[in-house]
N, C-alpha and C positions, 0 to 999 in steps of 0.2 A: 309389830308383833316382836316379841321377845321369846327367844327359844333357848333351852339348854339342850345342847347337841351331845350325844354319846359317840363313842369312838367308831361305832358303825357307820356314821355319816360322813367319813372322810372323803376328800376329794381335793381340796387345795393344800399347798405346802403349810398354810395356817390351821389346818385340822389336824387332829389327832390321827396316828396310824391306825389302820383296822387292826393291827397286830397288838396295839397296845392294850394289856389286861385292864379290867375294871378297877383293880386294886392299886393300879400305878398312880391314880390321882390326877388323871388329865381331865379335869373338868373344864369344860369350854362354855363360855357364855356367847351368845349370838342375838344381835339385834338385827332383823331382816325386815326390809321395807320393799314391797313391789307394787308398781303402779303402771297402769294402762295409759297409754297417751296417743293422740292423734299425731304428734310429731314424727317425723321421719327418724330413722335410726341414726343417719348422718347428723342430723341437727342435735339430737341427744347427746351423741358422742362428742360434737364440737364442745358442748357445755362441760361434758364430763372431763376432757382433756385439758380444758382451760381453767379448772378448778384451782382455788387457793390464790397465793400471791396477791396481786392487784384486785382480782376478781373476788376474793373471798371465798367463804364456805357456804354461801347461799342461805344461811339461817343463823340468827341469834349472834351477831358478831361480837357482842360484849362477852358472851360465854366462850368463844373461841380465843378471845384476846386475854380473857381471865385465865384460861388453862395455860397459855403461853407464858403470862406473868409467873404463875405459880411454878411452872417448869424452870423458868430463869432463877426464881428464888432458891430452888433445891439444887441449882448447879446444871440444869439442862439447856438445851439449844434455844428454847423459846420459839416464838412465831416470827422472829425476824430474818429468817434466812430467805423468805420469798421463793421465786423459782427462776431458773435460767432463762425460760423462753415463755412469753405469755400465753401461748395456746399450744403448744406441743411439748410432749415429755417423752423420755426414752426410759428404758430399764436403769436403775441406779441414780436417776436424778433426784433432787431434793425438792419438794413442795412444802415450805414452812417447817412443821415439825414431823412430816412425813418423808419417807423414802420410797421411790418407786420400786416395788419389789417384782412386779410382773405387769406386762402390757401385751394385750392382744388388740392392736390398733383397730378401731371401729367396733369393738365388742366388750373388752374388759380391761379395767385398770385396778391393780391391787397395791394399796399402800400399807407399809409397815411404820408404825410410830417410832419416833426416836425421842419421845418424852420419857422422863424418869417416871416410872410407875412400877407397882408391885405386881408385875406379870408382863406379858407380851400382847401386843394388840395390833390389828389389822382393819383396814377399811377398804372394802371392795365395791366398786362402782361398775355396773354392766348394762348393756342394752341389746335387746334382740328384737328382730322384726315380727310384727303381728299382721294380720289381714287388714286392720285398720290404721296402723301406724307402727307403735313400737311398745316393748315392755321394759321398764326401767326397774333395775334390781340394785338394791343398797344393802350391804351386808357389813356389819361391824362384828369382828370376832375378837374375843378376849381370853387368854389363858391366865387366870390368877395364880398369883404365888403365894401360898400360904393363906393364913386367916386376913392379913392386910390386904391382899389381893381380892378377896371375896368381899370384904367391906367397902374397897374403893369401887367396884362394881355396883354395890347396892347403893352407894351415896350418889354415884353418877346416873343410875336408873331413871330417876325422874327427869334429869335434864335430856336424857335420850329421848324421852316421850315428847319433848319440845322441839329439840334440835334437829332429830333425823326425819320426823314427818314434814317439818318446814323445809329441810334441805331438799328432800325429794320433790316436794311441791313446786319450790322455787326454780330447781333445775329444769323440771317439765315445763313450767311456765315459760321460761327463757327459750327452750327448744321449740315450743308450739308458736311462739311469736316469730321465731326464726323461720319456721316451715311456712308459716302464713305470708311472710314477706317474700318467700322464694316462689310462691305460687302466683 
């Protein structure tokens, strides 16, 4: 699901402030994916916290690599930075082209992109318990800068329709296998 969020939906640092007036131009594009799973919250969290680096991004690796190459071509960091630890992250850590902006261990990981793009972007991955397992939530947030920022989002939107659902499914599949092994 892709959602255009107005300034009333503020909550995370990556959201506009509720006090931002409509005329201020704070358009925010959001791609939100939520899925229920039989996996435990701990199993889902373990997969979330180990994302990137050697493990990859769980979906369409060629697209992630291409985005890294494009970033390198325009003078950015690219995907070559990896991560400091294979399965644990802390606030401020680097994961490929992302910086850990916020972490609530066992619950939420918010990453801010460091790729060169016409705007600012975040990826937030979270998990919460349900009666039958867990609910996984994946949210990409993008503040476009000018017309080029809006065009950037429009060009990437079809790829989001492939990458993000596949990413959610793969993360939960891995977590469910882990939960099954533990039982």
